[in-house]
C-alpha positions as CSV (number, residue, x, y, z in Angstrom):
1,M,123.0,87.2,103.3
2,N,119.4,87.8,103.4
3,K,118.3,91.3,104.5
4,A,115.2,92.4,106.3
5,L,113.6,94.2,103.5
6,D,114.6,91.8,100.6
7,G,111.9,91.8,98.0
8,K,110.2,94.9,99.3
9,V,109.6,98.1,97.3
10,A,109.6,101.5,99.1
11,L,108.6,105.1,98.1
12,V,110.1,108.0,99.9
13,T,108.7,111.4,99.2
14,G,111.4,114.1,99.4
15,G,114.0,111.4,99.3
16,G,116.6,113.6,97.6
17,R,118.2,115.3,100.5
18,G,118.3,115.4,104.4
19,I,116.2,112.9,106.3
20,G,114.5,111.6,103.3
21,A,117.9,110.7,101.5
22,A,119.1,109.0,104.7
23,V,115.8,107.0,104.9
24,A,116.0,106.0,101.1
25,L,119.6,104.9,101.5
26,R,119.0,102.9,104.7
27,L,116.0,101.2,103.1
28,A,118.2,100.1,100.2
29,E,120.9,98.9,102.5
30,D,118.5,96.7,104.2
31,G,117.3,95.2,101.0
32,A,114.5,97.3,99.5
33,D,114.2,98.7,96.1
34,V,113.4,102.4,96.4
35,A,111.6,105.1,94.5
36,L,112.1,108.6,95.7
37,T,110.3,111.9,94.7
38,F,112.1,115.3,94.3
39,Q,110.8,118.7,93.5
40,Q,113.7,120.5,91.8
41,N,117.2,119.2,92.1
42,Q,117.6,116.6,89.4
43,E,121.3,116.2,90.0
44,R,120.9,115.4,93.7
45,A,118.1,113.0,93.0
46,D,120.2,111.2,90.5
47,D,123.0,111.0,92.8
48,M,120.7,109.3,95.3
49,V,119.6,106.8,92.7
50,D,123.3,106.0,92.0
51,Q,123.9,105.4,95.8
52,I,121.0,103.0,95.9
53,K,122.1,101.1,92.9
54,A,125.6,100.9,94.4
55,A,124.0,99.3,97.3
56,G,122.7,96.6,94.9
57,R,119.1,97.7,94.7
58,R,116.9,99.2,92.0
59,A,116.0,102.8,92.2
60,I,114.1,105.5,90.5
61,A,113.7,109.2,91.0
62,I,110.3,110.8,90.1
63,Q,109.9,114.6,89.9
64,A,106.8,115.7,91.7
65,D,105.5,118.8,93.5
66,S,103.9,117.5,96.7
67,A,101.8,120.8,96.8
68,D,99.9,119.3,93.7
69,P,97.6,116.4,94.5
70,A,97.6,115.1,91.0
71,A,101.4,114.9,91.0
72,V,101.4,113.1,94.4
73,V,98.9,110.5,92.8
74,E,101.0,110.1,89.7
75,A,104.2,109.7,91.7
76,V,102.8,106.8,93.8
77,D,101.4,105.1,90.7
78,R,104.8,105.5,88.9
79,A,106.7,104.0,91.7
80,F,104.4,101.0,91.6
81,D,104.6,100.6,87.9
82,G,108.3,101.3,87.7
83,L,109.3,98.8,90.4
84,G,106.4,96.2,90.2
85,R,105.0,96.6,93.7
86,L,104.7,98.9,96.7
87,D,105.1,97.7,100.1
88,I,106.5,100.8,102.1
89,L,105.4,104.5,101.8
90,V,107.4,107.1,103.8
91,N,105.6,110.5,103.8
92,N,108.8,112.6,104.3
93,A,108.4,115.7,101.9
94,G,107.7,118.7,103.9
95,S,107.2,122.6,103.9
96,F,109.0,124.4,106.6
97,L,107.6,128.0,106.6
98,L,108.0,130.0,109.8
99,G,107.1,133.5,111.1
100,P,104.9,135.5,113.4
101,I,101.2,134.5,112.7
102,E,100.4,138.0,111.7
103,H,103.0,138.0,109.0
104,L,102.2,134.6,107.4
105,S,100.4,135.0,104.1
106,R,97.3,133.1,102.9
107,E,99.5,131.5,100.3
108,Q,102.0,130.3,102.9
109,L,99.0,128.8,104.8
110,E,97.8,126.9,101.8
111,E,101.3,125.6,100.8
112,T,102.0,124.3,104.3
113,I,98.7,122.5,104.4
114,A,99.0,121.2,101.0
115,V,102.5,119.7,101.4
116,N,102.4,118.6,105.2
117,V,98.8,117.5,105.4
118,R,97.1,116.9,102.1
119,A,100.1,115.3,100.3
120,P,100.5,112.5,103.1
121,F,96.8,111.7,103.0
122,V,96.7,111.6,99.1
123,A,99.8,109.5,99.0
124,S,98.5,107.1,101.6
125,Q,95.1,107.0,99.9
126,T,96.8,106.1,96.6
127,A,99.3,103.7,98.0
128,V,96.9,101.5,99.8
129,R,95.4,100.6,96.4
130,H,98.6,98.9,95.6
131,M,99.8,97.6,99.1
132,P,99.6,93.9,100.0
133,A,99.0,92.7,103.5
134,G,102.0,93.6,105.5
135,G,102.4,97.0,104.0
136,R,103.9,100.0,105.9
137,I,103.0,103.6,106.0
138,I,105.4,105.8,107.9
139,N,104.7,109.6,108.3
140,I,107.6,111.9,109.2
141,G,106.3,114.6,111.6
142,S,108.2,117.0,114.0
143,N,108.9,117.2,117.6
144,M,107.2,120.7,117.3
145,A,103.9,119.0,117.2
146,E,104.4,118.1,120.9
147,R,106.5,120.9,122.2
148,A,106.7,124.2,120.5
149,V,109.4,126.1,122.5
150,F,110.2,128.9,120.0
151,P,107.9,131.6,118.6
152,G,107.0,131.5,114.9
153,F,106.0,127.8,114.6
154,S,102.3,128.0,114.8
155,L,101.7,127.2,111.2
156,Y,104.3,124.4,111.0
157,A,103.4,122.8,114.4
158,M,99.7,122.9,113.3
159,S,100.3,121.1,110.1
160,K,102.5,118.4,111.7
161,T,100.1,117.8,114.5
162,A,97.6,116.8,112.0
163,L,99.7,113.7,111.2
164,I,99.0,112.3,114.7
165,G,95.4,112.1,113.9
166,L,95.9,110.7,110.4
167,T,98.3,108.1,111.8
168,K,96.0,106.9,114.6
169,A,92.8,106.8,112.5
170,L,94.4,105.3,109.5
171,G,96.2,102.7,111.6
172,R,92.8,101.6,112.9
173,E,91.2,101.5,109.5
174,L,94.1,99.5,107.7
175,G,94.6,97.1,110.7
176,P,92.3,94.5,109.3
177,R,94.3,94.6,106.1
178,K,97.6,94.0,108.1
179,I,99.0,97.4,106.9
180,T,100.6,99.4,109.7
181,V,100.7,103.2,110.0
182,N,103.1,105.0,112.3
183,L,104.6,108.4,112.9
184,V,108.2,109.3,113.4
185,N,108.8,112.9,115.0
186,P,112.4,113.9,114.5
187,G,113.9,116.5,116.8
188,P,116.8,118.7,115.9
189,T,118.6,116.9,113.0
190,D,121.7,117.9,111.3
191,T,120.5,118.9,107.9
192,E,120.9,121.8,105.4
193,L,117.8,123.5,106.9
194,N,119.0,123.0,110.4
195,P,122.7,122.4,110.7
196,A,124.2,121.2,113.9
197,D,126.7,124.1,113.8
198,G,124.1,126.7,113.1
199,P,123.8,130.0,115.0
200,N,120.9,128.6,117.3
201,A,122.5,125.2,117.8
202,D,123.6,125.7,121.4
203,T,120.2,126.9,122.4
204,I,118.5,124.0,120.7
205,N,120.9,121.5,122.0
206,G,119.9,122.8,125.6
207,F,116.3,121.6,125.0
208,T,117.4,118.0,124.5
209,A,118.3,115.6,127.2
210,L,121.3,114.3,125.2
211,G,122.7,117.6,124.5
212,H,123.3,117.2,120.7
213,Y,121.6,117.0,117.4
214,A,120.6,113.7,115.7
215,A,122.2,112.6,112.4
216,P,119.7,111.8,109.7
217,A,120.7,108.2,109.9
218,D,119.3,108.2,113.4
219,V,115.8,109.0,112.1
220,A,116.4,106.6,109.3
221,A,117.1,103.8,111.8
222,A,113.7,104.3,113.4
223,V,111.9,104.4,110.1
224,V,113.5,101.2,108.8
225,F,112.6,99.4,112.1
226,L,109.0,100.2,111.7
227,A,109.2,99.3,108.0
228,G,110.7,95.9,108.7
229,P,109.4,92.5,110.2
230,D,110.2,93.5,113.8
231,G,107.8,96.4,113.5
232,R,104.8,94.2,112.5
233,Y,102.9,94.6,115.7
234,I,103.3,98.5,116.1
235,T,100.6,100.7,114.5
236,G,99.0,104.1,115.2
237,A,102.2,104.9,117.3
238,T,104.3,108.0,117.5
239,V,108.1,107.5,117.9
240,N,110.0,110.5,119.0
241,V,113.5,110.5,117.6
242,D,114.4,113.8,119.4
243,G,117.1,113.2,122.0
244,G,114.7,113.8,124.8
245,F,113.4,117.2,123.5
246,T,109.8,116.3,124.4
247,I,110.4,114.8,127.8
């Protein structure tokens, strides 16, 4: 059976765990070969590669620190060289540093901007040198860019809000090349960083319309839709996968 992404190659930054891992696996299940980046956990990245290969697709894991722009460029180029083409970029890797604004250090500011803003820009800049017409760039943001209901999120929310501007402007710029650029804003999602059975889960659930966390696969489904042929006429858009958190 032909799959929607047969013949495509995707790069998922931060694809070794959480939402990134779910996206990488779903892309593979829909037919894409997948490169993923990871920062430290080689064992977990290797396990993801094994899962993707078990789905019948090619896969490579690339160690890269998203705070280092040279490493980001190298990772994109290695994905292209290793798998022979690059059709889909998912800018998923993120820094999640929280705290009262007066307690946040200059180093935390620089790290957050480097990973959450500069890395998606640099990865996109590098990827479009390789992408054919029909390419896809999908940024992973956060519902906190649109509704910050808890204190301590000023730095994180600021960094994720920047992706709205990047997505819209880059979508306009790359439209003539038939490359789409979109933003997926997850809401509360059951991951290691924010487990659905965590101490604040009941409060967080109360801010959603559906009353529960997303599974990482729910976010992955939106990403894969935008990456596939049915998403060809969507660009510059923000898709909130947040259970109604922002309504």
